[in-house]
C-alpha positions in Angstrom: -10.6 7.2 6.0 -10.2 5.7 2.8 -13.4 5.6 0.5 -13.4 3.6 -2.7 -16.1 4.9 -5.3 -17.5 2.8 -7.8 -18.4 3.6 -11.4 -22.0 4.3 -10.4 -21.1 7.0 -8.0 -18.8 8.5 -10.6 -21.4 8.4 -13.0 -23.9 9.9 -11.0 -21.8 13.0 -10.2 -20.6 13.2 -13.9 -24.0 13.3 -15.5 -25.8 15.2 -12.6 -28.3 12.3 -12.2 -31.1 13.0 -9.8 -32.3 11.9 -7.3 -28.6 10.7 -6.3 -26.7 13.7 -7.5 -26.9 15.6 -4.3 -25.7 12.6 -2.2 -23.0 11.3 -4.4 -21.6 14.9 -5.0 -21.3 15.3 -1.3 -19.2 12.1 -1.1 -16.9 13.1 -4.0 -16.5 16.7 -2.2 -14.9 14.7 0.8 -11.7 14.4 -1.5 -10.9 17.9 -0.5 -11.0 17.3 3.3 -7.7 16.2 4.9 -9.4 12.9 6.7 -10.5 11.5 3.6 -8.8 9.6 0.9 -11.2 9.2 -2.1 -10.1 6.7 -4.5 -11.3 4.7 -7.7 -9.7 2.3 -10.1 -9.0 3.0 -14.0 -11.9 0.6 -14.7 -14.4 2.6 -12.6 -13.1 5.8 -14.6 -13.4 4.0 -18.0 -17.0 2.8 -17.3 -17.9 6.4 -16.1 -16.3 8.1 -19.1 -18.2 5.5 -21.4 -21.7 6.6 -20.2 -20.8 10.3 -19.8 -19.6 10.4 -23.3 -22.8 9.0 -24.5 -24.6 11.9 -22.6 -22.1 14.8 -23.3 -19.7 13.6 -26.2 -16.1 13.3 -25.8 -15.6 17.0 -26.0 -17.3 17.5 -22.5 -16.8 14.0 -21.0 -13.0 14.1 -21.1 -12.4 17.3 -19.2 -15.1 16.3 -16.6 -13.3 13.0 -16.0 -9.8 15.3 -15.8 -11.3 17.5 -13.4 -12.4 14.6 -11.2 -9.1 12.7 -11.3 -7.5 15.9 -9.8 -9.2 15.2 -6.7 -9.2 11.3 -6.4 -6.4 8.8 -6.0 -6.5 6.1 -8.5 -5.5 2.5 -7.3 -4.0 0.1 -9.6 -5.5 -2.8 -11.5 -3.2 -5.6 -11.9 -3.2 -9.3 -13.2 -3.5 -10.3 -9.5 -6.8 -8.6 -9.3 -8.1 -10.7 -12.3 -6.8 -13.9 -11.1 -8.1 -13.3 -7.5 -11.2 -12.5 -8.8 -11.4 -15.5 -11.0 -10.3 -18.0 -8.0 -12.7 -16.6 -5.5 -15.9 -18.5 -5.7 -18.0 -16.0 -3.7 -17.6 -13.4 -6.3 -20.0 -13.9 -9.0 -19.9 -10.3 -10.6 -16.5 -9.9 -12.4 -16.5 -6.2 -12.5 -17.1 -6.1 -8.6 -14.2 -8.4 -8.2 -11.8 -6.5 -10.0 -13.0 -3.5 -8.1 -12.8 -5.0 -4.7 -9.2 -6.4 -5.2 -8.0 -3.1 -6.9 -9.4 -1.3 -3.7 -8.1 -3.7 -1.4 -4.3 -3.4 -3.1 -4.6 0.2 -2.8 -1.4 1.6 -4.5 -2.7 4.7 -5.2 -1.3 7.6 -7.6 -2.4 11.0 -7.9 -2.9 12.5 -11.3 
């Protein structure tokens, strides 16, 4: 099963934000289970890093993101994701549209 993680889930784990942390950390831990392919996008990682950096500074935020990336697949963002988001009338949240099309495309790379 593929599971796409939004920036909010990543941030909850990176910053140990309660009351969600116990639940979100369990979701991320599924990455080590062979039946699950946990993925995210570069945009989600960038957003999560931005807010983790505000709380922990770059010195701590960057290694946290690096550890997270060891366990996740990273989907590709593309120009098509941007164009599809802009063309889809039902998508009002640009960021969510980018994530949707990035996840739908799922050309995943392990880092």
